[in-house]
N, C-alpha and C positions, 0 to 999 in steps of 0.2 A: 318885156313879159311875153313869155310863149302862152297862147291861149289855144285850147282846144274845146270845140264845141260838139259834145258827144251826143248826136241825135240832130241831125239838120231838117227837122220837120218845119212848121210854120213859123214858130217863134225863134227856135233855135236857127233855123235859116236865114230869118230876118237879122238875127244879130250877127251872124257871121257874114252875111252880105254887108252891112253896113261898116263893120269893123275892117274888112277886106278894103272898101273905098276909101277908108280912113287910113290904110297903110299899116295897121297893125298886123302883128305877126300871129296870124289865126289859122287854124287847120278845121275843117269840118269833118265829121264823120257820119257817113250815111251807107245805106245797103239797098240792094235792088234797084228798082226803076229809079228812085232819087239819087242814087249814086251815079247810074249812067246818065242821067240828065245833067247832073251837076259837072261830072268830069268832062263830058263830051260837048255840051252846049252852054253851059254856065247857069247861073242863077238869075231869074228874073222878078224883080220887085215891081210889082204892078200897082199903081194908084198911090195916093197918099203924097206927102212931101218926100218922103224918102224912095218913092218908085224912080225908076231909071229907063230911059228909052232903049239902052242896049244890055244884053246878058252881062252880068259881072262874072268875071273868071277867078273863080274860089278855088282855094288849094283844099282838095277833098280826098279822102282816103276810105277804104272799107275797114270794119273793125278788124285789129290785128295787124294792120299797116301802118299804125301810128309811128311816129319817131319821139318817144319820151326821152327826157322828161317835161311835163307842162307845169307852169306856174300856177295857172287858172283853168279848171275845168269847169265849163258850163254844161250842166247834165240837162239836155234838152228831150231827154225820153220822158214818155208817161209813167206815172206813179208805179203801175203794174209791170214796167218793163225794167226796172232798175235792179232787182234782185238778180236776175240771170246774167247781168253785166257787171255786178258790184265788183267781184274780184279782179276781173280785168281793168276796170277804170281805175281802182286803187293803185294798181302797178304802174299806171302812167304818170302819176303824180310826183312832182318834184318834191325833194325835202323842203318842209316849210311851205308847201304849196296850198292852194285854196281850192276847195269844191264848193261849187254853188249849186244849190238845188231850187229850183223855180217851180216846182210842179205846182199844179193846182191842188186844192185840198189840204186835208191835215197831213203834215209831214210826219215821216217814220221817228223824228228825233224829239217830237214836241215835248215830251217829259223829261228830256236830258238837260242837264245844267241849268235846272228851274227849281227855285226853292217852291215847294208845293208838296202837300202830303202824297200826291201822285208821282212824286218824283222817281224817275226810272221805270216807271210803268211802260210795258210794252203792248200796243194794242194788237189784238190778235189778228185785226183785219188788215194791219200795214207791214208787220214784220213778224209773222207768226214762227218762223225757224231761226230767228235772230241773225239772219244773214247779213242784213244791211248793218247792223250794230257791230258785227264782227269784222266787216269788211273795210268800213270807213272810219278813219281816225276822228274821232269827235273834234279835235282841236283845229282840223282842217275845214270843218262843215261851215258854211254861212247859208242861212236861210234867205230866201227871196220870194218876191211876189212880182208878178209880171202884169202889165196893164199895157195890151196892144192888140187891137182886133187884127187877127191875120188867119188866113184860110190857105192851106196847101191845094189850090185848085186843081194842080196836076203835077206831075214830077218835074221839079225844076221851076216850076212858076207858083209864086207866092203872092196872093191878093190881099193887100193892105187897105185899112181905113184909119182916118185920124179921129181921135177923140181928146179934148181937153185934158182927159185923165192919164193920157200916154205917159207911161215912166215903168222904171224898174225900181223895186224896193228892195234893199238889201240889210241885214241885222245879223249881229252875233247872237248864238245860242243864248250866252249869258247876259244879253243885253247891254254890253260894254260898247262904248265907241272906240274903233281902234284905227290905225294907220291903214292897215290893210283895207278896210272898208273905202278909204279915200282913194287908195290906189285903184281900186275896182272902178271907181266913179270917174277918175282922171283918165281911164282909157275908153269907156264906154260912153259916157256922156258927149264927148266931143264928135263921136260919130254920129249923133243925132238922137240918141234916145234919152231922155232925162232921166237921172238916177237919184233917188231918195235915200239917204241912210237914216236908219231908224235905230233907237233904243228900245224897242218893242216890237219886234218882227211877228210874234204871236199875235198881237192885235190886228196887224194888217191881213195875217192869215184868215182871222175869223171874218174880217170885213169882207174880203173876197167870197169866203163860203157863205155870206149870206146871199151871194148871187149864184155860186157855182153849186151848192148843194140844193138848191132849187130848181133853177133854171134849166141845168143841164140834164138831170133826170126827166123832168117834166118834157122839156124838148126833144129829148130822145124817144119818149113814148108818143108824142104827139106830131113829131115830126115838124115842130114849129120853132120860131125864134123866140127870144125873150120878151121881144117887143109884142109879138102876136100873142103871147101867154097873158100879159098884162093887159091887153085891150080886149079880151075876151072875158065877160063878166065872172063866168064860173071859174076858170082858171085863174082868174084874177084873187078871187077869194082863196081858193087854195094855196096860191103862192104866199098870200099874205100870212096864213095859217102856217105854212112852213118856215117862214122867215122869223116868226115869232118863237117857233121852237128851236131853231137855230140860235137865236139870241138868248134863250133860256140856258140852253147847255151851256154857251160861252161863259154867262154869268156864273154858272156853277163852278166852272174852274178859274174863276176871279178877272174875267176879261169882259168889259162892257165895250164892245165897238161903238166908234163916234158916228154911227149910222143907224137909224131908226128905221122902223117898217115903211113908213110913210117916204122916208128919205130914199130907200132902196126902190121903191115902186116908182116915184118920180124919176130917180136916176134910169131906171130901166126903160122908160117911156122915150128917153132921149138916146138911147143906144141905137147904132147901126145895126143893118140887117144881116151882119155875116154870120152864120150859123155856129153855135156853141162847138167846142172841140169833142164834145161828146156826141153831138148830132153827126158831125163830120166823121166821126169812127163809126156809127152806125150804117152811115151811107157806104162806107168803104169795106164794112165787114171787119173791122177790127175791134179787139176786145175792148170793153169800157172801163174807164177808170173809176169805177163806183166805189170801191174800197176807201180811197182817198177821199171822195167827194162826199159819201153819205154813210157809207157802213162804218167808219171810224166814228163820226159823231154819234151814231147809233151805240156804239161800245161806250163811248164817254157818258153817254145819257144814263146807260145801265150803271155804270160805274158810281155816278153822282145821284141816280135817283130822280131824273127828270123825264117826265113823260114826252114822247114824241110820237104820237099816233099817225099823224099826217106823213111825216118823213118815213116812217117805216112802210106804210102802205105804199107809197110812191117809190120808195128804194125795192120794195118785194116786186113791183112790176117792172122796174129797170133790171133788175138782178135776173129776172127770168128772160128778158129779152136778151141779156148779156149771154145767157146760157144758150139760147137759140144761135146767137151769132157765133159762140165758140165751138158749140158742140155739132151744129148742124151746118155750119159754114154760110150762114145767111149774110148777105149784103142788102140793106133796105134803103132803095133809092127811089125818089119820086119819078113817076113817068106820066106822060100826057095821055089822058083817056079821050080818045075820039067820041063824042057823044052824038048820037042822032036824034033828030028833032022828031 
């Protein structure tokens, strides 16, 4: 199986690294400083059981330098980066190949191949021009949810942590269990990342959204980790209210995640201190993936008549922060203030 990791950031780089060590035929696609580091120095996986003392010499190329076709393409881009690369990625896919979409948040394909009154609905926040739906053959698409704390500390160096929940969850859009899901599992799991095959990938998407839709924008605004948010009484109350709203929207489209508000708070209290991907983007001055994490949930809430006042307030603040990053070129990173007594 020829594998392409298109977007070798924290999670994509981690997957490409462990697959390389396992002897898989895998190529990573990167650009800029990340490409230069991977091409000339290799990939460092730091910490956790999958950490290695020496750099991993991965096969890496820039966009446009790939050698297609590829049987499996793992799209490691953020949700807001996919449209501009969609046509190119689709041309790299082998006949009968698979496209794995592991992005955080609501996926652009959510209402495809789904028995629902909203079947075929395109959410304006996710694919307003229909580029994704036109570019990617639905039969090739596989939904995915990732659980792996990873931080791109600097180009070529990924900082990892271990959690009991570490896994890659994959599922078909029509909820069937197919041999190709097992084929993906048989390649990735021996490399060291547990793979769970599900017949309800949307339920897993909502379960992770209970965290991402709440702690990612709150963390971006407050420069705080999820753990810091739930241990501060005022933001803990706000987080609880937001989780309740996400659960209500999920219920409106027929999904009841197997995690309640208290469960999510308790889970968050046990999380490691690696900053969320959204906070990492704020500190690096990169556009934020708020459309998939929050704006799409608000779209669905409006379609289904569910009130989401807390989500909307927090999303409004985070969206304005994103505008400053994009329009003004801001990067907001902490600096040590020397205080005099």
